[in-house]
N, CA, C and O atoms as a GROMACS GRO file, in nm:
protein
  508
    1UNK      N    1   1.335  -0.932   0.403
    1UNK     CA    2   1.237  -0.881   0.308
    1UNK      C    3   1.317  -0.828   0.176
    1UNK      O    4   1.428  -0.776   0.176
    2UNK      N    5   1.247  -0.850   0.081
    2UNK     CA    6   1.300  -0.801  -0.047
    2UNK      C    7   1.260  -0.665  -0.088
    2UNK      O    8   1.200  -0.643  -0.193
    3UNK      N    9   1.294  -0.572  -0.002
    3UNK     CA   10   1.264  -0.436  -0.027
    3UNK      C   11   1.378  -0.346  -0.004
    3UNK      O   12   1.457  -0.374   0.086
    4UNK      N   13   1.395  -0.244  -0.074
    4UNK     CA   14   1.509  -0.154  -0.051
    4UNK      C   15   1.475  -0.048   0.061
    4UNK      O   16   1.563   0.008   0.125
    5UNK      N   17   1.361  -0.030   0.075
    5UNK     CA   18   1.327   0.072   0.189
    5UNK      C   19   1.331  -0.003   0.327
    5UNK      O   20   1.333  -0.126   0.333
    6UNK      N   21   1.332   0.072   0.430
    6UNK     CA   22   1.332   0.029   0.563
    6UNK      C   23   1.194  -0.016   0.596
    6UNK      O   24   1.098   0.038   0.541
    7UNK      N   25   1.180  -0.108   0.679
    7UNK     CA   26   1.048  -0.147   0.727
    7UNK      C   27   0.950  -0.038   0.786
    7UNK      O   28   0.828  -0.048   0.776
    8UNK      N   29   1.005   0.055   0.842
    8UNK     CA   30   0.930   0.164   0.895
    8UNK      C   31   0.875   0.260   0.779
    8UNK      O   32   0.765   0.314   0.783
    9UNK      N   33   0.961   0.273   0.685
    9UNK     CA   34   0.924   0.355   0.565
    9UNK      C   35   0.812   0.277   0.480
    9UNK      O   36   0.722   0.337   0.421
   10UNK      N   37   0.826   0.136   0.481
   10UNK     CA   38   0.714   0.072   0.414
   10UNK      C   39   0.586   0.078   0.505
   10UNK      O   40   0.474   0.085   0.453
   11UNK      N   41   0.602   0.076   0.624
   11UNK     CA   42   0.478   0.081   0.715
   11UNK      C   43   0.420   0.209   0.690
   11UNK      O   44   0.299   0.214   0.671
   12UNK      N   45   0.496   0.324   0.686
   12UNK     CA   46   0.443   0.458   0.668
   12UNK      C   47   0.373   0.481   0.547
   12UNK      O   48   0.272   0.552   0.543
   13UNK      N   49   0.427   0.420   0.436
   13UNK     CA   50   0.363   0.440   0.303
   13UNK      C   51   0.232   0.345   0.296
   13UNK      O   52   0.133   0.375   0.229
   14UNK      N   53   0.242   0.235   0.366
   14UNK     CA   54   0.124   0.156   0.374
   14UNK      C   55   0.007   0.226   0.444
   14UNK      O   56  -0.106   0.222   0.394
   15UNK      N   57   0.032   0.289   0.557
   15UNK     CA   58  -0.083   0.350   0.623
   15UNK      C   59  -0.121   0.471   0.535
   15UNK      O   60  -0.241   0.500   0.533
   16UNK      N   61  -0.041   0.540   0.468
   16UNK     CA   62  -0.079   0.654   0.387
   16UNK      C   63  -0.171   0.604   0.273
   16UNK      O   64  -0.275   0.665   0.246
   17UNK      N   65  -0.133   0.497   0.208
   17UNK     CA   66  -0.212   0.444   0.095
   17UNK      C   67  -0.335   0.383   0.139
   17UNK      O   68  -0.437   0.389   0.070
   18UNK      N   69  -0.331   0.320   0.259
   18UNK     CA   70  -0.459   0.257   0.306
   18UNK      C   71  -0.561   0.355   0.324
   18UNK      O   72  -0.677   0.328   0.292
   19UNK      N   73  -0.524   0.484   0.377
   19UNK     CA   74  -0.625   0.579   0.388
   19UNK      C   75  -0.689   0.634   0.255
   19UNK      O   76  -0.801   0.684   0.249
   20UNK      N   77  -0.595   0.618   0.143
   20UNK     CA   78  -0.649   0.661   0.014
   20UNK      C   79  -0.723   0.549  -0.056
   20UNK      O   80  -0.835   0.565  -0.103
   21UNK      N   81  -0.657   0.436  -0.060
   21UNK     CA   82  -0.718   0.321  -0.141
   21UNK      C   83  -0.832   0.237  -0.077
   21UNK      O   84  -0.916   0.174  -0.140
   22UNK      N   85  -0.821   0.246   0.063
   22UNK     CA   86  -0.920   0.158   0.140
   22UNK      C   87  -0.998   0.256   0.234
   22UNK      O   88  -0.993   0.236   0.356
   23UNK      N   89  -1.066   0.354   0.187
   23UNK     CA   90  -1.126   0.460   0.271
   23UNK      C   91  -1.243   0.386   0.345
   23UNK      O   92  -1.301   0.286   0.303
   24UNK      N   93  -1.265   0.453   0.463
   24UNK     CA   94  -1.372   0.396   0.559
   24UNK      C   95  -1.512   0.444   0.522
   24UNK      O   96  -1.610   0.372   0.545
   25UNK      N   97  -1.523   0.558   0.467
   25UNK     CA   98  -1.650   0.618   0.440
   25UNK      C   99  -1.706   0.569   0.299
   25UNK      O  100  -1.630   0.536   0.208
   26UNK      N  101  -1.834   0.567   0.287
   26UNK     CA  102  -1.895   0.516   0.154
   26UNK      C  103  -1.864   0.623   0.055
   26UNK      O  104  -1.826   0.583  -0.055
   27UNK      N  105  -1.874   0.756   0.074
   27UNK     CA  106  -1.849   0.857  -0.010
   27UNK      C  107  -1.722   0.850  -0.085
   27UNK      O  108  -1.708   0.861  -0.207
   28UNK      N  109  -1.623   0.829   0.013
   28UNK     CA  110  -1.476   0.818  -0.041
   28UNK      C  111  -1.466   0.698  -0.122
   28UNK      O  112  -1.398   0.701  -0.225
   29UNK      N  113  -1.528   0.590  -0.083
   29UNK     CA  114  -1.520   0.469  -0.161
   29UNK      C  115  -1.574   0.478  -0.305
   29UNK      O  116  -1.517   0.433  -0.404
   30UNK      N  117  -1.695   0.543  -0.301
   30UNK     CA  118  -1.760   0.571  -0.438
   30UNK      C  119  -1.677   0.660  -0.531
   30UNK      O  120  -1.667   0.635  -0.651
   31UNK      N  121  -1.619   0.766  -0.471
   31UNK     CA  122  -1.526   0.847  -0.550
   31UNK      C  123  -1.406   0.768  -0.601
   31UNK      O  124  -1.362   0.789  -0.714
   32UNK      N  125  -1.352   0.679  -0.520
   32UNK     CA  126  -1.253   0.597  -0.571
   32UNK      C  127  -1.286   0.501  -0.678
   32UNK      O  128  -1.210   0.485  -0.774
   33UNK      N  129  -1.398   0.437  -0.666
   33UNK     CA  130  -1.448   0.347  -0.768
   33UNK      C  131  -1.475   0.428  -0.899
   33UNK      O  132  -1.448   0.380  -1.009
   34UNK      N  133  -1.527   0.547  -0.884
   34UNK     CA  134  -1.550   0.629  -1.000
   34UNK      C  135  -1.414   0.665  -1.078
   34UNK      O  136  -1.408   0.669  -1.200
   35UNK      N  137  -1.316   0.689  -0.999
   35UNK     CA  138  -1.189   0.733  -1.051
   35UNK      C  139  -1.124   0.598  -1.118
   35UNK      O  140  -1.054   0.609  -1.219
   36UNK      N  141  -1.145   0.492  -1.067
   36UNK     CA  142  -1.070   0.357  -1.107
   36UNK      C  143  -1.151   0.301  -1.218
   36UNK      O  144  -1.089   0.245  -1.308
   37UNK      N  145  -1.284   0.308  -1.226
   37UNK     CA  146  -1.362   0.225  -1.311
   37UNK      C  147  -1.448   0.301  -1.412
   37UNK      O  148  -1.445   0.276  -1.533
   38UNK      N  149  -1.530   0.403  -1.353
   38UNK     CA  150  -1.622   0.458  -1.439
   38UNK      C  151  -1.555   0.562  -1.534
   38UNK      O  152  -1.588   0.570  -1.652
   39UNK      N  153  -1.463   0.638  -1.480
   39UNK     CA  154  -1.402   0.757  -1.558
   39UNK      C  155  -1.319   0.687  -1.677
   39UNK      O  156  -1.325   0.744  -1.786
   40UNK      N  157  -1.249   0.579  -1.668
   40UNK     CA  158  -1.185   0.516  -1.790
   40UNK      C  159  -1.286   0.462  -1.882
   40UNK      O  160  -1.267   0.477  -2.003
   41UNK      N  161  -1.393   0.401  -1.838
   41UNK     CA  162  -1.498   0.354  -1.924
   41UNK      C  163  -1.566   0.457  -2.008
   41UNK      O  164  -1.588   0.442  -2.128
   42UNK      N  165  -1.600   0.564  -1.937
   42UNK     CA  166  -1.664   0.685  -2.013
   42UNK      C  167  -1.566   0.734  -2.109
   42UNK      O  168  -1.603   0.755  -2.225
   43UNK      N  169  -1.443   0.754  -2.072
   43UNK     CA  170  -1.340   0.808  -2.155
   43UNK      C  171  -1.331   0.718  -2.284
   43UNK      O  172  -1.327   0.767  -2.397
   44UNK      N  173  -1.328   0.585  -2.261
   44UNK     CA  174  -1.316   0.490  -2.376
   44UNK      C  175  -1.439   0.504  -2.462
   44UNK      O  176  -1.427   0.508  -2.584
   45UNK      N  177  -1.549   0.511  -2.409
   45UNK     CA  178  -1.675   0.520  -2.493
   45UNK      C  179  -1.674   0.655  -2.578
   45UNK      O  180  -1.710   0.655  -2.696
   46UNK      N  181  -1.635   0.760  -2.518
   46UNK     CA  182  -1.616   0.886  -2.585
   46UNK      C  183  -1.517   0.868  -2.699
   46UNK      O  184  -1.547   0.906  -2.812
   47UNK      N  185  -1.403   0.814  -2.670
   47UNK     CA  186  -1.311   0.781  -2.785
   47UNK      C  187  -1.357   0.701  -2.899
   47UNK      O  188  -1.327   0.732  -3.015
   48UNK      N  189  -1.432   0.596  -2.869
   48UNK     CA  190  -1.482   0.504  -2.966
   48UNK      C  191  -1.596   0.567  -3.054
   48UNK      O  192  -1.611   0.530  -3.171
   49UNK      N  193  -1.676   0.664  -2.994
   49UNK     CA  194  -1.778   0.732  -3.068
   49UNK      C  195  -1.730   0.870  -3.118
   49UNK      O  196  -1.814   0.954  -3.153
   50UNK      N  197  -1.606   0.895  -3.122
   50UNK     CA  198  -1.543   1.026  -3.166
   50UNK      C  199  -1.619   1.152  -3.113
   50UNK      O  200  -1.648   1.247  -3.185
   51UNK      N  201  -1.650   1.142  -2.981
   51UNK     CA  202  -1.721   1.253  -2.918
   51UNK      C  203  -1.635   1.321  -2.819
   51UNK      O  204  -1.685   1.395  -2.734
   52UNK      N  205  -1.499   1.297  -2.826
   52UNK     CA  206  -1.417   1.347  -2.714
   52UNK      C  207  -1.342   1.467  -2.758
   52UNK      O  208  -1.330   1.490  -2.879
   53UNK      N  209  -1.289   1.544  -2.667
   53UNK     CA  210  -1.199   1.656  -2.692
   53UNK      C  211  -1.076   1.611  -2.630
   53UNK      O  212  -1.076   1.547  -2.524
   54UNK      N  213  -0.959   1.646  -2.702
   54UNK     CA  214  -0.830   1.590  -2.664
   54UNK      C  215  -0.798   1.666  -2.521
   54UNK      O  216  -0.725   1.602  -2.445
   55UNK      N  217  -0.835   1.770  -2.484
   55UNK     CA  218  -0.803   1.825  -2.363
   55UNK      C  219  -0.881   1.753  -2.237
   55UNK      O  220  -0.840   1.756  -2.121
   56UNK      N  221  -0.982   1.698  -2.276
   56UNK     CA  222  -1.053   1.626  -2.164
   56UNK      C  223  -1.015   1.486  -2.140
   56UNK      O  224  -1.042   1.431  -2.034
   57UNK      N  225  -0.948   1.421  -2.246
   57UNK     CA  226  -0.897   1.293  -2.237
   57UNK      C  227  -0.768   1.277  -2.147
   57UNK      O  228  -0.749   1.182  -2.071
   58UNK      N  229  -0.681   1.383  -2.167
   58UNK     CA  230  -0.556   1.397  -2.103
   58UNK      C  231  -0.571   1.386  -1.956
   58UNK      O  232  -0.516   1.294  -1.897
   59UNK      N  233  -0.643   1.475  -1.892
   59UNK     CA  234  -0.667   1.465  -1.739
   59UNK      C  235  -0.725   1.343  -1.690
   59UNK      O  236  -0.687   1.293  -1.584
   60UNK      N  237  -0.826   1.287  -1.768
   60UNK     CA  238  -0.876   1.168  -1.723
   60UNK      C  239  -0.777   1.058  -1.739
   60UNK      O  240  -0.765   0.981  -1.644
   61UNK      N  241  -0.706   1.041  -1.843
   61UNK     CA  242  -0.599   0.947  -1.857
   61UNK      C  243  -0.500   0.963  -1.732
   61UNK      O  244  -0.470   0.861  -1.670
   62UNK      N  245  -0.455   1.071  -1.700
   62UNK     CA  246  -0.350   1.103  -1.600
   62UNK      C  247  -0.410   1.069  -1.469
   62UNK      O  248  -0.337   1.014  -1.387
   63UNK      N  249  -0.534   1.093  -1.439
   63UNK     CA  250  -0.597   1.060  -1.314
   63UNK      C  251  -0.611   0.911  -1.299
   63UNK      O  252  -0.579   0.854  -1.195
   64UNK      N  253  -0.660   0.845  -1.410
   64UNK     CA  254  -0.682   0.696  -1.397
   64UNK      C  255  -0.529   0.635  -1.388
   64UNK      O  256  -0.516   0.536  -1.316
   65UNK      N  257  -0.427   0.680  -1.447
   65UNK     CA  258  -0.295   0.619  -1.424
   65UNK      C  259  -0.251   0.632  -1.282
   65UNK      O  260  -0.200   0.537  -1.221
   66UNK      N  261  -0.274   0.769  -1.220
   66UNK     CA  262  -0.234   0.780  -1.084
   66UNK      C  263  -0.301   0.696  -0.984
   66UNK      O  264  -0.239   0.647  -0.890
   67UNK      N  265  -0.443   0.675  -1.003
   67UNK     CA  266  -0.520   0.599  -0.915
   67UNK      C  267  -0.488   0.451  -0.918
   67UNK      O  268  -0.491   0.381  -0.818
   68UNK      N  269  -0.454   0.403  -1.050
   68UNK     CA  270  -0.434   0.262  -1.062
   68UNK      C  271  -0.275   0.237  -1.011
   68UNK      O  272  -0.244   0.131  -0.958
   69UNK      N  273  -0.192   0.330  -1.029
   69UNK     CA  274  -0.061   0.295  -0.978
   69UNK      C  275  -0.054   0.304  -0.823
   69UNK      O  276   0.029   0.236  -0.762
   70UNK      N  277  -0.142   0.388  -0.758
   70UNK     CA  278  -0.145   0.391  -0.620
   70UNK      C  279  -0.210   0.255  -0.572
   70UNK      O  280  -0.168   0.197  -0.472
   71UNK      N  281  -0.308   0.207  -0.646
   71UNK     CA  282  -0.373   0.081  -0.605
   71UNK      C  283  -0.272  -0.037  -0.619
   71UNK      O  284  -0.268  -0.123  -0.531
   72UNK      N  285  -0.191  -0.043  -0.728
   72UNK     CA  286  -0.098  -0.148  -0.737
   72UNK      C  287   0.005  -0.140  -0.625
   72UNK      O  288   0.036  -0.240  -0.561
   73UNK      N  289   0.056  -0.023  -0.603
   73UNK     CA  290   0.155  -0.006  -0.483
   73UNK      C  291   0.088  -0.048  -0.359
   73UNK      O  292   0.148  -0.119  -0.278
   74UNK      N  293  -0.032  -0.008  -0.341
   74UNK     CA  294  -0.103  -0.041  -0.208
   74UNK      C  295  -0.119  -0.193  -0.206
   74UNK      O  296  -0.101  -0.247  -0.096
   75UNK      N  297  -0.150  -0.268  -0.308
   75UNK     CA  298  -0.152  -0.415  -0.312
   75UNK      C  299  -0.032  -0.485  -0.278
   75UNK      O  300  -0.030  -0.584  -0.204
   76UNK      N  301   0.086  -0.422  -0.343
   76UNK     CA  302   0.207  -0.474  -0.303
   76UNK      C  303   0.263  -0.455  -0.160
   76UNK      O  304   0.333  -0.537  -0.101
   77UNK      N  305   0.224  -0.336  -0.113
   77UNK     CA  306   0.262  -0.309   0.026
   77UNK      C  307   0.172  -0.393   0.123
   77UNK      O  308   0.215  -0.424   0.234
   78UNK      N  309   0.048  -0.430   0.082
   78UNK     CA  310  -0.033  -0.517   0.166
   78UNK      C  311   0.026  -0.653   0.181
   78UNK      O  312   0.018  -0.715   0.288
   79UNK      N  313   0.090  -0.703   0.067
   79UNK     CA  314   0.159  -0.826   0.076
   79UNK      C  315   0.278  -0.828   0.160
   79UNK      O  316   0.306  -0.930   0.223
   80UNK      N  317   0.361  -0.711   0.166
   80UNK     CA  318   0.462  -0.692   0.235
   80UNK      C  319   0.428  -0.681   0.381
   80UNK      O  320   0.506  -0.728   0.464
   81UNK      N  321   0.309  -0.619   0.419
   81UNK     CA  322   0.258  -0.620   0.557
   81UNK      C  323   0.230  -0.762   0.604
   81UNK      O  324   0.253  -0.798   0.719
   82UNK      N  325   0.178  -0.840   0.510
   82UNK     CA  326   0.150  -0.980   0.559
   82UNK      C  327   0.275  -1.051   0.584
   82UNK      O  328   0.278  -1.127   0.681
   83UNK      N  329   0.386  -1.035   0.506
   83UNK     CA  330   0.516  -1.083   0.546
   83UNK      C  331   0.565  -1.032   0.678
   83UNK      O  332   0.615  -1.110   0.760
   84UNK      N  333   0.554  -0.914   0.700
   84UNK     CA  334   0.593  -0.849   0.836
   84UNK      C  335   0.522  -0.909   0.948
   84UNK      O  336   0.579  -0.943   1.052
   85UNK      N  337   0.386  -0.921   0.923
   85UNK     CA  338   0.303  -0.994   1.029
   85UNK      C  339   0.354  -1.135   1.051
   85UNK      O  340   0.364  -1.174   1.168
   86UNK      N  341   0.385  -1.210   0.958
   86UNK     CA  342   0.431  -1.349   0.973
   86UNK      C  343   0.576  -1.348   1.036
   86UNK      O  344   0.614  -1.440   1.110
   87UNK      N  345   0.650  -1.249   1.006
   87UNK     CA  346   0.780  -1.230   1.079
   87UNK      C  347   0.758  -1.200   1.224
   87UNK      O  348   0.825  -1.255   1.312
   88UNK      N  349   0.667  -1.116   1.248
   88UNK     CA  350   0.629  -1.073   1.397
   88UNK      C  351   0.584  -1.205   1.467
   88UNK      O  352   0.628  -1.225   1.580
   89UNK      N  353   0.509  -1.290   1.416
   89UNK     CA  354   0.460  -1.409   1.481
   89UNK      C  355   0.578  -1.511   1.484
   89UNK      O  356   0.585  -1.592   1.576
   90UNK      N  357   0.669  -1.508   1.386
   90UNK     CA  358   0.778  -1.602   1.395
   90UNK      C  359   0.885  -1.569   1.499
   90UNK      O  360   0.949  -1.658   1.556
   91UNK      N  361   0.903  -1.435   1.523
   91UNK     CA  362   0.997  -1.383   1.625
   91UNK      C  363   0.932  -1.398   1.775
   91UNK      O  364   1.002  -1.368   1.872
   92UNK      N  365   0.812  -1.440   1.791
   92UNK     CA  366   0.750  -1.436   1.917
   92UNK      C  367   0.692  -1.305   1.965
   92UNK      O  368   0.663  -1.286   2.083
   93UNK      N  369   0.676  -1.211   1.866
   93UNK     CA  370   0.624  -1.068   1.908
   93UNK      C  371   0.472  -1.066   1.899
   93UNK      O  372   0.406  -1.168   1.881
   94UNK      N  373   0.426  -0.958   1.911
   94UNK     CA  374   0.487  -0.825   1.899
   94UNK      C  375   0.552  -0.779   2.031
   94UNK      O  376   0.509  -0.817   2.140
   95UNK      N  377   0.656  -0.699   2.016
   95UNK     CA  378   0.719  -0.659   2.129
   95UNK      C  379   0.685  -0.519   2.188
   95UNK      O  380   0.717  -0.486   2.302
   96UNK      N  381   0.618  -0.440   2.101
   96UNK     CA  382   0.551  -0.320   2.140
   96UNK      C  383   0.399  -0.327   2.114
   96UNK      O  384   0.355  -0.407   2.031
   97UNK      N  385   0.324  -0.249   2.179
   97UNK     CA  386   0.179  -0.255   2.170
   97UNK      C  387   0.128  -0.114   2.133
   97UNK      O  388   0.180  -0.011   2.178
   98UNK      N  389   0.025  -0.115   2.052
   98UNK     CA  390  -0.051   0.008   2.020
   98UNK      C  391  -0.191  -0.015   2.050
   98UNK      O  392  -0.244  -0.124   2.029
   99UNK      N  393  -0.258   0.095   2.104
   99UNK     CA  394  -0.401   0.084   2.125
   99UNK      C  395  -0.492   0.116   1.993
   99UNK      O  396  -0.613   0.094   1.985
  100UNK      N  397  -0.420   0.166   1.902
  100UNK     CA  398  -0.486   0.219   1.771
  100UNK      C  399  -0.447   0.113   1.658
  100UNK      O  400  -0.333   0.104   1.613
  101UNK      N  401  -0.549   0.037   1.619
  101UNK     CA  402  -0.514  -0.070   1.519
  101UNK      C  403  -0.465  -0.015   1.382
  101UNK      O  404  -0.406  -0.086   1.301
  102UNK      N  405  -0.492   0.110   1.363
  102UNK     CA  406  -0.433   0.186   1.233
  102UNK      C  407  -0.284   0.182   1.228
  102UNK      O  408  -0.224   0.183   1.120
  103UNK      N  409  -0.221   0.176   1.348
  103UNK     CA  410  -0.076   0.175   1.353
  103UNK      C  411  -0.010   0.047   1.371
  103UNK      O  412   0.110   0.046   1.400
  104UNK      N  413  -0.072  -0.055   1.358
  104UNK     CA  414  -0.022  -0.190   1.370
  104UNK      C  415   0.103  -0.223   1.271
  104UNK      O  416   0.195  -0.297   1.307
  105UNK      N  417   0.097  -0.162   1.148
  105UNK     CA  418   0.206  -0.172   1.067
  105UNK      C  419   0.351  -0.138   1.136
  105UNK      O  420   0.457  -0.197   1.112
  106UNK      N  421   0.334  -0.042   1.215
  106UNK     CA  422   0.463   0.008   1.282
  106UNK      C  423   0.507  -0.109   1.388
  106UNK      O  424   0.627  -0.130   1.408
  107UNK      N  425   0.422  -0.173   1.445
  107UNK     CA  426   0.447  -0.294   1.539
  107UNK      C  427   0.521  -0.389   1.456
  107UNK      O  428   0.631  -0.431   1.492
  108UNK      N  429   0.459  -0.428   1.332
  108UNK     CA  430   0.518  -0.535   1.256
  108UNK      C  431   0.660  -0.485   1.190
  108UNK      O  432   0.745  -0.569   1.160
  109UNK      N  433   0.681  -0.359   1.170
  109UNK     CA  434   0.813  -0.310   1.125
  109UNK      C  435   0.906  -0.324   1.225
  109UNK      O  436   1.022  -0.356   1.198
  110UNK      N  437   0.860  -0.298   1.367
  110UNK     CA  438   0.960  -0.319   1.475
  110UNK      C  439   1.004  -0.455   1.485
  110UNK      O  440   1.122  -0.481   1.509
  111UNK      N  441   0.916  -0.545   1.468
  111UNK     CA  442   0.941  -0.690   1.480
  111UNK      C  443   1.043  -0.736   1.377
  111UNK      O  444   1.132  -0.816   1.407
  112UNK      N  445   1.027  -0.684   1.249
  112UNK     CA  446   1.110  -0.703   1.134
  112UNK      C  447   1.256  -0.665   1.166
  112UNK      O  448   1.353  -0.739   1.147
  113UNK      N  449   1.260  -0.543   1.218
  113UNK     CA  450   1.396  -0.478   1.242
  113UNK      C  451   1.466  -0.570   1.359
  113UNK      O  452   1.584  -0.604   1.351
  114UNK      N  453   1.382  -0.606   1.465
  114UNK     CA  454   1.438  -0.700   1.566
  114UNK      C  455   1.481  -0.837   1.516
  114UNK      O  456   1.581  -0.891   1.562
  115UNK      N  457   1.405  -0.892   1.420
  115UNK     CA  458   1.435  -1.018   1.359
  115UNK      C  459   1.557  -1.017   1.287
  115UNK      O  460   1.638  -1.110   1.294
  116UNK      N  461   1.575  -0.904   1.210
  116UNK     CA  462   1.698  -0.887   1.128
  116UNK      C  463   1.839  -0.861   1.228
  116UNK      O  464   1.952  -0.901   1.202
  117UNK      N  465   1.802  -0.790   1.335
  117UNK     CA  466   1.911  -0.777   1.426
  117UNK      C  467   1.949  -0.906   1.492
  117UNK      O  468   2.068  -0.931   1.512
  118UNK      N  469   1.841  -1.001   1.532
  118UNK     CA  470   1.874  -1.116   1.589
  118UNK      C  471   1.952  -1.208   1.488
  118UNK      O  472   2.041  -1.282   1.529
  119UNK      N  473   1.916  -1.203   1.360
  119UNK     CA  474   1.966  -1.295   1.256
  119UNK      C  475   2.116  -1.243   1.227
  119UNK      O  476   2.203  -1.325   1.197
  120UNK      N  477   2.141  -1.125   1.235
  120UNK     CA  478   2.285  -1.075   1.215
  120UNK      C  479   2.368  -1.120   1.338
  120UNK      O  480   2.484  -1.156   1.319
  121UNK      N  481   2.316  -1.119   1.460
  121UNK     CA  482   2.384  -1.155   1.574
  121UNK      C  483   2.417  -1.300   1.566
  121UNK      O  484   2.526  -1.341   1.605
  122UNK      N  485   2.329  -1.378   1.518
  122UNK     CA  486   2.352  -1.520   1.524
  122UNK      C  487   2.439  -1.566   1.420
  122UNK      O  488   2.500  -1.672   1.431
  123UNK      N  489   2.447  -1.486   1.311
  123UNK     CA  490   2.538  -1.506   1.191
  123UNK      C  491   2.690  -1.477   1.236
  123UNK      O  492   2.783  -1.547   1.194
  124UNK      N  493   2.707  -1.367   1.325
  124UNK     CA  494   2.836  -1.340   1.376
  124UNK      C  495   2.880  -1.431   1.482
  124UNK      O  496   3.000  -1.450   1.502
  125UNK      N  497   2.790  -1.489   1.551
  125UNK     CA  498   2.823  -1.570   1.666
  125UNK      C  499   2.863  -1.714   1.619
  125UNK      O  500   2.919  -1.790   1.698
  126UNK      N  501   2.837  -1.751   1.497
  126UNK     CA  502   2.867  -1.890   1.426
  126UNK      C  503   3.014  -1.876   1.380
  126UNK      O  504   3.085  -1.977   1.374
  127UNK      N  505   3.056  -1.768   1.351
  127UNK     CA  506   3.193  -1.748   1.282
  127UNK      C  507   3.291  -1.769   1.373
  127UNK      O  508   3.409  -1.759   1.340
   0.00000   0.00000   0.00000
C-alpha cells in the first residue's frame, strides 16, 4: 500500500471519518449537507451582494474548509479500504472475524499486515 501510516491507523481513521462523513441518521446527514453545500452558497451570495460582515465570513469559510478536507480524506481512505479488501481476498482471508460490520476495516488491516509479512518471508526465502 502506498501509505505512510500503518494499516491499523488507516482503519482507525476511516472508522472515525465514516461516523462523521457518512452518518446513519437523517438529521446528522442534513447537518453535513448544510455545512458542505448550503453554508458556502449562502456565504458566496452575501459576498456578491455586499451584505456580509467580515467576522461572519471567516467562521463560515473555516467550517467549510474543515468539512471538505474531512470529506476528501474520507474519500481517499475509502479507496484505501477497497485496496485492503482486495488484499484480504487475494490472501485468502479474512483471518479474523468480527460480529460488528462497523469494524471490518480492522479485519482488512490484519489481512494487509499478514500479506506484507508473507511477502517479506518469500523475498528472503528466494535469496
